[in-house]
N, CA, C and O of each residue as an XYZ file, in Angstrom:
284
protein
N       0.836     -1.182      0.000
C       0.000      0.000      0.000
C       0.881      1.245      0.000
O       1.923      1.265      0.656
N       0.480      2.269     -0.719
C       1.236      3.510     -0.822
C       1.109      4.385      0.406
O       0.559      3.981      1.431
N       1.625      5.583      0.280
C       1.665      6.499      1.408
C       1.449      7.931      0.919
O       1.902      8.300     -0.165
N       0.755      8.731      1.727
C       0.598     10.153      1.453
C       1.820     10.865      2.029
O       2.179     10.669      3.190
N       2.448     11.689      1.205
C       3.627     12.433      1.623
C       3.265     13.912      1.664
O       2.685     14.450      0.721
N       3.615     14.553      2.762
C       3.328     15.976      2.925
C       4.501     16.796      2.429
O       5.648     16.545      2.799
N       4.210     17.777      1.589
C       5.238     18.630      0.981
C       5.109     20.084      1.428
O       5.489     21.001      0.700
N       4.570     20.285      2.628
C       4.380     21.649      3.125
C       5.711     22.390      3.199
O       5.768     23.579      2.883
N       6.773     21.719      3.607
C       8.074     22.369      3.722
C       8.538     22.929      2.377
O       9.090     24.028      2.318
N       8.320     22.188      1.316
C       8.723     22.626     -0.025
C       7.933     23.862     -0.461
O       8.499     24.818     -0.991
N       6.608     23.827     -0.230
C       5.760     24.957     -0.623
C       6.116     26.192      0.207
O       6.163     27.303     -0.322
N       6.363     26.002      1.493
C       6.762     27.126      2.342
C       8.081     27.729      1.859
O       8.222     28.952      1.828
N       9.032     26.905      1.488
C      10.324     27.395      0.996
C      10.138     28.166     -0.308
O      10.745     29.219     -0.506
N       9.293     27.634     -1.200
C       9.025     28.316     -2.468
C       8.406     29.698     -2.237
O       8.690     30.645     -2.970
N       7.553     29.801     -1.205
C       6.852     31.066     -0.922
C       7.647     31.948      0.041
O       7.251     33.076      0.336
N       8.777     31.418      0.526
C       9.634     32.141      1.479
C       8.848     32.614      2.704
O       8.874     33.789      3.070
N       8.151     31.665      3.320
C       7.369     31.964      4.523
C       7.839     31.044      5.650
O       8.051     29.849      5.446
N       7.993     31.614      6.822
C       8.463     30.844      7.979
C       7.302     30.116      8.649
O       6.132     30.417      8.410
N       7.650     29.170      9.474
C       6.649     28.417     10.229
C       5.876     29.359     11.149
O       4.657     29.250     11.277
N       6.592     30.285     11.790
C       5.927     31.241     12.690
C       4.942     32.122     11.937
O       3.828     32.355     12.406
N       5.348     32.610     10.778
C       4.476     33.479      9.986
C       3.251     32.717      9.491
O       2.133     33.230      9.547
N       3.459     31.496      9.009
C       2.333     30.684      8.535
C       1.385     30.366      9.685
O       0.166     30.435      9.529
N       1.943     30.020     10.831
C       1.141     29.714     12.007
C       0.245     30.889     12.377
O      -0.939     30.716     12.664
N       0.819     32.069     12.366
C       0.074     33.277     12.711
C      -1.058     33.534     11.719
O      -2.178     33.851     12.120
N      -0.769     33.398     10.431
C      -1.760     33.688      9.400
C      -2.846     32.626      9.301
O      -3.991     32.940      8.975
N      -2.496     31.370      9.579
C      -3.457     30.270      9.470
C      -4.281     30.130     10.749
O      -5.428     29.684     10.710
N      -3.684     30.515     11.889
C      -4.378     30.371     13.165
C      -4.251     28.976     13.737
O      -5.146     28.494     14.433
N      -3.124     28.326     13.438
C      -2.830     26.988     13.954
C      -1.502     27.086     14.693
O      -0.612     27.823     14.268
N      -1.360     26.360     15.784
C      -0.144     26.457     16.586
C       1.088     26.009     15.803
O       1.000     25.214     14.867
N       2.239     26.542     16.214
C       3.517     26.138     15.614
C       3.722     24.636     15.714
O       4.209     24.000     14.779
N       3.347     24.080     16.853
C       3.540     22.640     17.081
C       2.751     21.833     16.057
O       3.285     20.903     15.452
N       1.484     22.183     15.862
C       0.658     21.433     14.911
C       1.143     21.611     13.474
O       1.169     20.649     12.705
N       1.527     22.832     13.107
C       2.053     23.056     11.756
C       3.371     22.321     11.558
O       3.638     21.802     10.475
N       4.184     22.276     12.586
C       5.455     21.552     12.502
C       5.209     20.068     12.261
O       5.932     19.434     11.493
N       4.199     19.517     12.910
C       3.856     18.104     12.702
C       3.388     17.862     11.275
O       3.713     16.837     10.676
N       2.629     18.799     10.736
C       2.191     18.678      9.337
C       3.409     18.764      8.426
O       3.557     17.979      7.489
N       4.270     19.721      8.711
C       5.460     19.946      7.888
C       6.369     18.721      7.852
O       6.933     18.391      6.809
N       6.508     18.047      8.999
C       7.397     16.888      9.075
C       6.690     15.573      8.763
O       7.330     14.522      8.709
N       5.377     15.624      8.557
C       4.636     14.413      8.218
C       4.330     13.516      9.404
O       4.014     12.340      9.223
N       4.421     14.053     10.619
C       4.186     13.245     11.819
C       2.748     13.356     12.299
O       2.487     13.503     13.493
N       1.821     13.285     11.354
C       0.397     13.339     11.672
C      -0.308     12.223     10.917
O       0.235     11.665      9.964
N      -1.508     11.907     11.346
C      -2.277     10.880     10.641
C      -3.509     11.469      9.973
O      -4.191     10.784      9.210
N      -3.799     12.748     10.258
C      -4.970     13.397      9.662
C      -4.782     14.900      9.648
O      -4.058     15.461     10.471
N      -5.452     15.551      8.691
C      -5.461     17.012      8.607
C      -6.904     17.439      8.417
O      -7.604     16.907      7.555
N      -7.349     18.389      9.210
C      -8.709     18.918      9.041
C      -8.788     19.680      7.729
O      -7.851     20.384      7.351
N      -9.906     19.536      7.040
C     -10.098     20.274      5.792
C      -9.999     21.778      6.037
O      -9.455     22.505      5.205
N     -10.517     22.248      7.163
C     -10.465     23.691      7.450
C      -9.017     24.163      7.573
O      -8.687     25.270      7.148
N      -8.156     23.333      8.149
C      -6.736     23.673      8.256
C      -6.082     23.665      6.883
O      -5.318     24.569      6.548
N      -6.382     22.649      6.094
C      -5.834     22.550      4.738
C      -6.287     23.741      3.885
O      -5.495     24.312      3.136
N      -7.553     24.104      4.003
C      -8.079     25.259      3.268
C      -7.346     26.532      3.664
O      -6.972     27.325      2.800
N      -7.137     26.735      4.965
C      -6.461     27.948      5.445
C      -5.011     27.989      4.967
O      -4.519     29.047      4.573
N      -4.326     26.849      4.997
C      -2.943     26.787      4.521
C      -2.893     27.121      3.039
O      -2.050     27.905      2.604
N      -3.788     26.533      2.267
C      -3.815     26.792      0.818
C      -4.125     28.258      0.522
O      -3.561     28.840     -0.406
N      -5.014     28.850      1.304
C      -5.349     30.255      1.094
C      -4.136     31.145      1.346
O      -3.828     32.026      0.543
N      -3.451     30.914      2.458
C      -2.286     31.737      2.804
C      -1.145     31.526      1.812
O      -0.487     32.483      1.407
N      -0.912     30.275      1.422
C       0.211     29.973      0.532
C      -0.148     30.112     -0.950
O       0.706     29.944     -1.821
N      -1.426     30.424     -1.228
C      -1.879     30.556     -2.620
C      -1.497     29.316     -3.429
O      -0.820     29.400     -4.453
N      -1.956     28.158     -2.930
C      -1.636     26.898     -3.591
C      -2.849     25.978     -3.587
O      -3.895     26.313     -3.030
N      -2.700     24.835     -4.204
C      -3.734     23.808     -4.239
C      -3.356     22.690     -3.270
O      -2.172     22.508     -2.986
N      -4.335     21.933     -2.753
C      -4.014     20.822     -1.863
C      -2.996     19.849     -2.474
O      -2.168     19.283     -1.761
N      -3.063     19.664     -3.781
C      -2.125     18.767     -4.454
C      -0.685     19.261     -4.431
O       0.240     18.489     -4.685
N      -0.489     20.543     -4.128
C       0.866     21.071     -3.977
C       1.470     20.645     -2.644
O       2.691     20.583     -2.494
N       0.604     20.353     -1.681
C       1.043     20.002     -0.328
C       1.015     18.491     -0.103
O       1.868     17.947      0.599
N       0.033     17.818     -0.698
C      -0.147     16.377     -0.513
C       0.260     15.626     -1.784
O      -0.095     16.021     -2.895
N       0.998     14.552     -1.603
C       1.432     13.740     -2.738
C       1.259     12.261     -2.377
O       1.565     11.847     -1.259
N       0.777     11.492     -3.312
C       0.611     10.050     -3.092
C       1.758      9.309     -3.749
O       2.016      9.472     -4.942
N       2.447      8.491     -2.962
C       3.555      7.679     -3.471
C       3.138      6.205     -3.367
O       3.169      5.634     -2.277
N       2.753      5.590     -4.478
C       2.273      4.198     -4.434
C       3.365      3.198     -4.062
O       3.052      2.079     -3.654
N       4.628      3.573     -4.191
C       5.706      2.627     -3.886
C       6.211      2.749     -2.449
O       6.995      1.911     -2.002
N       5.774      3.787     -1.715
C       6.216      3.969     -0.333
C       5.526      2.977      0.587
O       4.403      2.542      0.331
N       6.210      2.635      1.647
C       5.633      1.682      2.627
C       5.147      2.382      3.839
O       4.637      1.742      4.758
């Protein structure tokens, strides 16, 4: 079975936005955003994903990637 890979770090780097700045604009704690950034979560609320996409001016597919060969 494949795996969902989070690419928030890449999108943040492309947009030149820090974790603190994103946290402030999205209204989610640094700790929770850090977990999303490092992929140490098992779920993301749609409202959080929507807020991240709005701030970063991106699509969910820019942040989430499916790797069918990952374990």
